[in-house]
C-alpha positions in Angstrom: 0.5 35.6 86.9 0.3 39.3 85.9 3.5 41.3 85.2 4.6 44.8 85.0 6.1 45.9 81.9 9.7 45.8 83.3 9.0 42.8 84.4 7.8 41.4 81.4 10.6 42.3 79.1 13.7 40.9 81.7 11.3 37.6 81.0 11.9 38.0 77.2 15.6 39.3 77.3 16.3 36.0 79.8 14.6 34.0 76.6 11.5 33.4 78.4 7.6 33.3 77.0 5.7 35.9 77.6 1.8 36.4 76.8 1.5 40.3 75.9 -1.4 42.4 74.6 -1.8 43.6 70.7 -5.1 45.6 69.5 -5.9 42.2 67.9 -5.4 39.3 70.3 -3.4 38.2 73.1 0.1 37.1 71.8 2.7 34.8 72.8 5.8 36.6 72.7 9.5 35.7 72.7 12.3 37.2 71.3 12.3 36.6 67.5 16.2 36.3 67.1 16.7 33.4 70.2 15.5 29.9 68.6 15.3 28.5 72.2 12.8 31.4 72.7 11.0 30.4 70.0 11.1 26.6 70.6 8.8 27.4 73.4 6.2 29.0 71.8 5.3 26.4 69.9 5.6 23.7 72.8 3.7 25.8 75.0 0.8 25.7 71.9 1.0 22.3 71.2 2.2 24.3 67.2 3.2 22.7 64.4 6.8 24.0 64.0 6.2 24.3 60.2 3.9 27.0 61.3 5.5 30.2 60.4 5.2 33.2 63.1 4.3 36.8 63.1 7.6 39.0 63.9 6.3 42.0 65.5 8.2 45.1 65.4 8.6 48.7 66.8 8.1 51.3 63.6 8.6 50.8 60.0 12.5 51.8 60.2 13.0 48.1 61.4 11.7 46.1 58.4 15.1 46.3 56.0 16.5 44.3 59.1 14.4 41.4 58.1 13.8 41.6 54.5 15.8 41.3 51.4 13.4 43.6 49.2 10.9 46.2 50.4 8.5 46.6 47.2 7.5 50.1 46.9 4.1 48.8 47.2 4.9 46.9 50.7 6.0 50.6 51.8 2.7 52.1 50.9 1.2 49.3 52.9 3.0 49.6 55.6 2.6 53.4 55.7 -0.9 53.2 55.5 -1.6 50.6 58.1 1.1 50.7 60.8 0.8 50.6 63.3 -2.4 48.4 63.2 -4.1 44.8 62.6 -1.7 44.4 59.1 0.9 41.9 58.5 3.3 41.8 55.6 4.7 39.0 54.3 8.0 39.5 52.5 11.2 37.7 51.0 13.4 37.1 54.4 17.2 37.9 54.8 19.1 34.7 55.3 20.0 35.3 59.0 16.5 35.5 60.0 15.5 32.3 62.3 14.3 29.7 60.3 11.9 28.6 63.3 10.2 32.0 63.2 9.9 31.3 59.6 8.6 28.3 59.8 11.3 26.8 57.2 9.7 29.2 54.4 11.7 31.6 52.3 9.8 34.9 53.9 9.1 36.7 57.1 5.9 37.9 58.7 6.0 41.3 59.8 3.5 43.6 61.5 3.6 46.9 63.8 1.0 46.6 66.3 -1.3 49.3 67.5 -2.0 48.6 71.3 0.3 51.2 73.0 1.7 48.5 75.7 2.5 46.3 73.1 4.7 49.3 71.5 6.3 50.1 75.1 7.6 46.5 75.3 9.2 46.9 71.4 10.3 50.2 72.2 11.5 49.8 75.7 13.3 46.6 74.9 14.4 47.0 71.7 13.4 43.7 71.1 11.6 42.3 68.1 9.1 39.2 69.2 7.3 36.7 67.6 3.8 36.4 69.0 1.5 34.1 67.6 -2.0 34.1 69.8 -1.9 33.3 73.3 -3.7 29.8 73.4 -3.4 26.1 72.2 -3.2 25.2 69.1 -6.9 25.4 66.8 -8.3 26.5 70.0 -9.8 29.9 70.7 -8.1 33.1 70.4 -7.8 35.4 74.1 -8.9 38.7 73.9 -7.9 39.4 77.8 -5.6 38.4 80.3 -8.8 35.9 81.7 -8.7 34.1 78.7 -5.1 33.6 78.5 -4.8 32.2 81.9 -8.0 30.2 81.7 -6.1 28.5 78.0 -2.3 28.4 79.6 -3.3 28.0 83.5 -2.4 30.5 85.9 1.4 30.0 85.4 1.8 31.9 82.9 3.3 35.2 83.0 0.6 38.2 81.4 1.2 41.6 80.5 -2.1 42.8 81.3 -3.3 45.6 78.7 -7.0 45.0 79.1 -9.3 43.6 76.1 -8.2 43.5 72.9 -10.4 46.7 71.0 -10.3 44.8 67.1 -10.6 41.3 68.6 -9.9 39.3 65.8 -6.3 38.5 64.0 -4.4 40.8 61.5 -4.9 40.9 57.7 -2.3 39.4 56.5 -1.0 40.2 52.9 2.2 38.9 50.8 4.3 41.3 48.5 6.6 39.7 46.0 9.9 41.4 45.4 8.0 42.2 41.4 5.2 44.1 43.3 2.5 41.6 43.0 0.4 40.9 46.6 -1.8 38.2 47.7 -4.4 38.2 50.6 -3.4 35.7 52.2 -5.6 36.0 55.7 -8.7 38.5 55.8 -8.9 40.6 58.9 -10.4 44.1 59.6 -8.6 46.1 57.1 -10.4 44.7 53.8 -8.9 43.1 50.8 -10.7 46.8 49.0 -8.7 49.0 51.4 -5.8 47.1 50.4 -6.3 47.5 46.5 -6.8 51.4 46.7 -3.2 51.6 48.4 -1.8 49.0 46.7 -2.3 50.3 43.5 -1.5 46.7 41.6 -3.4 43.7 40.1 -4.2 41.4 42.9 -1.9 37.9 42.4 -4.9 35.8 41.6 -3.4 32.4 43.1 -4.4 30.4 45.7 -2.7 27.3 47.5 -4.9 24.4 45.8 -4.1 26.2 42.6 -1.1 25.6 43.1 -1.1 21.8 44.5 -2.6 21.0 41.6 -0.6 22.5 39.0 -3.3 24.5 37.5 -1.4 27.4 37.3 2.2 28.4 35.7 3.9 31.1 38.2 6.9 32.1 39.0 8.8 31.5 42.4 7.8 35.2 43.2 4.3 34.3 43.7 3.7 31.3 45.4 1.7 31.7 47.9 3.4 31.1 51.4 2.5 29.5 54.2 1.5 31.8 57.0 -0.4 31.3 60.5 -4.5 31.1 60.2 -5.0 28.9 57.3 -5.2 25.6 59.3 -9.1 24.0 57.9 -9.9 23.7 61.8 -9.1 27.0 64.3 -10.3 29.3 66.0 -12.3 26.6 67.8 -14.1 26.4 71.5 -14.1 23.1 73.0 -18.0 22.6 72.8 -18.5 21.5 69.7 -19.8 24.3 67.6 -22.9 24.3 64.4 -23.1 26.2 62.1 -26.6 28.2 60.2 -27.0 30.3 57.5 -29.6 31.7 58.9 -32.1 32.2 62.2 -35.1 29.9 61.3 -32.5 26.8 60.7 -31.1 27.7 63.3 -34.2 27.9 65.7 -35.4 24.6 64.8 -31.8 23.2 65.2 -32.5 24.2 68.9 -36.1 22.8 69.2 -34.6 19.5 68.2 -32.1 19.8 70.5 -34.2 20.4 73.1 -36.8 17.4 72.3 -33.7 15.1 72.2 -32.4 16.5 75.8 -29.2 18.2 74.0 -28.4 21.2 76.0 -27.4 24.5 73.7 -26.5 27.9 73.7 -26.5 30.2 71.0 -24.5 33.1 69.0 -26.7 35.8 67.1 -26.3 38.7 64.8 -28.5 41.5 64.7 -32.2 41.5 65.3 -34.7 38.4 64.6 -36.4 35.7 66.4 -34.8 34.2 69.2 -34.4 30.6 70.3 -35.9 29.1 73.1 -32.2 28.4 74.4 -29.8 31.0 76.1 -28.8 33.1 73.3 -26.3 36.3 73.0 -27.1 38.6 70.5 -24.2 40.8 68.5 -24.7 44.0 66.6 -25.1 44.0 63.0 -22.0 45.4 62.4 -18.7 43.4 61.4 -16.7 45.9 63.7 -18.6 45.0 66.6 -18.9 41.8 65.9 -15.2 41.1 65.4 -14.5 43.0 68.4 -16.8 41.1 70.8 -16.3 37.3 68.6 -14.2 35.6 70.8 -14.9 36.6 74.1 -18.8 35.7 73.8 -17.9 32.1 72.6 -15.4 31.7 75.3 -18.2 32.8 77.3 -20.5 30.5 75.6 -17.9 27.4 76.0 -18.2 28.7 79.7 -21.4 27.5 80.0 -20.7 23.6 79.8 -23.5 22.9 76.7 -23.7 20.0 74.4 -23.6 22.0 71.6 -23.1 25.8 70.7 -25.1 27.1 67.6 -23.4 30.1 65.7 -25.6 32.1 63.1 -22.9 33.0 60.4 -23.3 36.7 59.2 -23.7 36.9 55.0 -20.8 36.0 52.8 -19.8 39.8 51.5 -16.7 41.3 51.3 -17.1 43.6 54.5 -17.9 40.1 56.6 -15.3 38.5 55.2 -13.0 38.5 58.7 -15.5 37.1 60.8 -17.0 34.8 58.3 -13.6 33.3 57.8 -13.1 32.9 61.5 -16.4 31.5 62.3 -16.2 29.1 59.1 -12.9 27.6 60.6 -14.2 27.1 64.0 -17.1 25.5 62.9 -14.8 23.0 60.6 -15.9 19.4 60.3 
């Protein structure tokens, strides 16, 4: 159900949930200070309640409303990358909802760059939590049509067209001492972040902490954030990943001989398989922009299997590689 900006604001102020556009993906938005509204997000998405939500704010001046400390490193990052597809995780003030924090001591904040999302935030005076507007672990939506297909036509959707970044934001945590960690790759790269931060990356992973392999203080513990689930961003159709085109093409022939139907997503030029295939340009930003839309299109073909060519495992492809690896997790 498409709604106007004014209708979307009215629904949010009533404690309802509305799907809104951002430059990354469509988000399932609710007033970030209203616990009852926040709980509706978890119910609609069928999302575990211990998964934190990202709070979308109107500008950098609002950060101190949510956090106990805004280290200089975080200030530099925010000034460099906001508005944009970049999320900061910082120590939360005590009044910040435990629902939005997922019981973590931190809160995730972002200033989106989509003009309609910014208009909603500024005209409403609200800050909104807005995880991707889809069922938990499924493909993220990058159009209003994707939202309706996944959550039903009764879901109020503010239609802002197709998302131009196409995958979820980069997430970085910054501790009170200025140490930072990359928690989720996105189209703002680790190299981009390091240039602005000018502070050594805290090389601590969640697995290191769990195994007790490192001696760290509480300020450097890796916070739980969205997008860390092993299986995520997945189409309904089973998905197989391939490191090279030759192996993918061979698999296509094998499936055909076994009367298993398949379609393929390819990256860049090369020999094409005998099955139907969509080829994306060999450019990280172009693939990111078209990734979910392409997977939605392939999923709608109702075949037995999707065959997907992975990009190189290099820094410029890190975000796309991450999303596809999770989408195809067995």
